[in-house]
C-alpha positions in Angstrom: -18.6 -23.5 36.9 -18.1 -25.3 33.7 -17.5 -23.7 30.2 -21.0 -24.2 29.0 -22.5 -22.5 32.0 -20.0 -19.6 31.7 -20.8 -19.1 28.0 -24.6 -19.3 28.7 -24.1 -16.8 31.5 -22.3 -14.3 29.2 -24.9 -14.7 26.5 -27.7 -13.9 28.9 -25.8 -11.0 30.5 -24.9 -9.3 27.2 -27.7 -9.6 24.6 -27.4 -8.9 20.9 -28.8 -5.4 21.0 -26.1 -4.5 23.5 -23.5 -5.8 21.0 -24.9 -3.6 18.3 -25.0 -0.6 20.6 -21.3 -1.2 21.5 -20.3 -1.5 17.9 -22.1 1.8 17.1 -20.3 3.5 20.0 -17.0 2.2 18.7 -17.8 3.4 15.2 -18.7 6.8 16.6 -15.5 7.1 18.6 -13.4 6.1 15.5 -15.3 8.7 13.5 -14.8 11.3 16.1 -11.0 10.8 16.3 -10.8 10.8 12.5 -12.6 14.2 12.4 -10.4 15.6 15.3 -7.2 14.6 13.5 -8.4 16.0 10.2 -9.1 19.3 11.8 -5.8 19.4 13.6 -3.9 18.7 10.4 -6.0 21.3 8.6 -5.1 23.9 11.3 -1.3 23.3 10.7 -1.7 23.1 6.9 -3.6 26.4 6.6 -1.4 29.3 5.5 -4.0 32.0 6.0 -3.8 32.0 9.8 -0.7 33.0 11.8 0.9 31.2 14.6 -1.3 32.7 17.4 -4.4 31.9 15.4 -3.2 28.3 15.0 -2.4 28.1 18.7 -5.9 29.4 19.6 -7.7 27.0 17.4 -5.6 24.1 18.7 -6.3 25.0 22.3 -10.0 25.4 21.6 -10.1 22.0 19.7 -8.1 20.1 22.3 -9.6 21.6 25.6 -13.2 22.0 24.4 -13.3 19.4 21.7 -17.0 19.3 20.9 -17.5 23.1 20.8 -14.1 23.6 19.2 -14.7 21.1 16.4 -18.2 22.4 15.6 -17.0 26.1 15.6 -14.1 25.2 13.4 -16.3 23.4 11.0 -18.7 26.3 10.8 -16.1 28.9 10.5 -13.5 27.2 8.3 -15.2 24.1 6.9 -15.5 25.3 3.3 -11.8 26.2 3.3 -10.9 22.7 4.4 -12.2 21.3 1.1 -10.3 23.9 -0.9 -7.0 23.1 1.0 -7.5 19.4 0.4 -7.9 20.0 -3.3 -4.9 22.3 -3.4 -2.8 19.7 -1.6 -4.0 16.9 -4.0 -3.0 19.1 -7.0 0.4 19.8 -5.6 1.0 16.1 -4.9 -0.2 15.3 -8.5 2.2 17.9 -9.9 5.1 16.5 -7.8 4.4 12.9 -9.0 4.2 14.1 -12.6 7.5 16.0 -12.3 9.2 13.0 -10.7 7.9 10.7 -13.5 9.0 13.2 -16.2 12.5 13.4 -14.6 12.8 9.6 -14.2 11.6 9.1 -17.8 13.9 11.8 -19.2 11.2 13.5 -21.2 11.0 17.3 -21.4 7.8 18.9 -20.0 5.2 19.6 -22.7 4.1 23.1 -22.6 0.6 23.6 -23.9 0.7 20.3 -25.8 3.0 21.7 -28.5 6.1 19.7 -27.8 6.5 16.0 -28.6 8.7 13.4 -27.0 11.4 11.4 -28.9 9.2 8.3 -28.4 6.3 9.9 -30.3 8.7 11.1 -33.1 10.2 7.6 -33.4 6.7 6.1 -33.5 5.7 8.5 -36.3 8.9 7.7 -38.2 8.2 4.0 -37.9 4.7 4.5 -39.1 5.9 6.5 -42.1 8.4 3.8 -42.9 5.8 1.1 -42.6 3.4 2.9 -45.0 6.3 3.3 -47.5 6.4 7.1 -47.3 10.1 7.1 -46.5 12.9 4.7 -47.4 15.0 2.6 -44.9 17.9 5.0 -45.5 15.8 8.1 -44.7 14.3 6.4 -41.7 17.8 5.6 -40.4 19.1 9.1 -40.9 16.0 10.7 -39.2 16.2 8.2 -36.3 20.0 8.9 -35.8 19.2 12.6 -35.9 16.5 12.2 -33.1 18.7 10.0 -30.9 21.7 12.4 -30.9 
């Protein structure tokens, strides 16, 4: 059988609608595994259930996946969103703390404190407007940087 006959035979044996159906099945499998892994990570992340509760949910989700996932989503679905938000807030706070440590600026409590950069910018602005002299600017800058 030549190449053309083989390609024609495959095209006839597997029509376009079957390709779309296969793509839909593949998409649904990927969606299913994403949901399953999301629920398993939520089980381990949850602090309001103990070890036996986590083990029970895990057994239910692994050995009876369809029923287990549906029951978990009904019973604890709203909490999943809250735990996601809490984790995102913790990650954001950790990144901000890291950036603050790396930049060497103190944390600003309630917006009352200013960083040295802001103070220097304010001094430079005052000097540019002529409100302070070069000597006053230099003294204030030396005081800030010490």
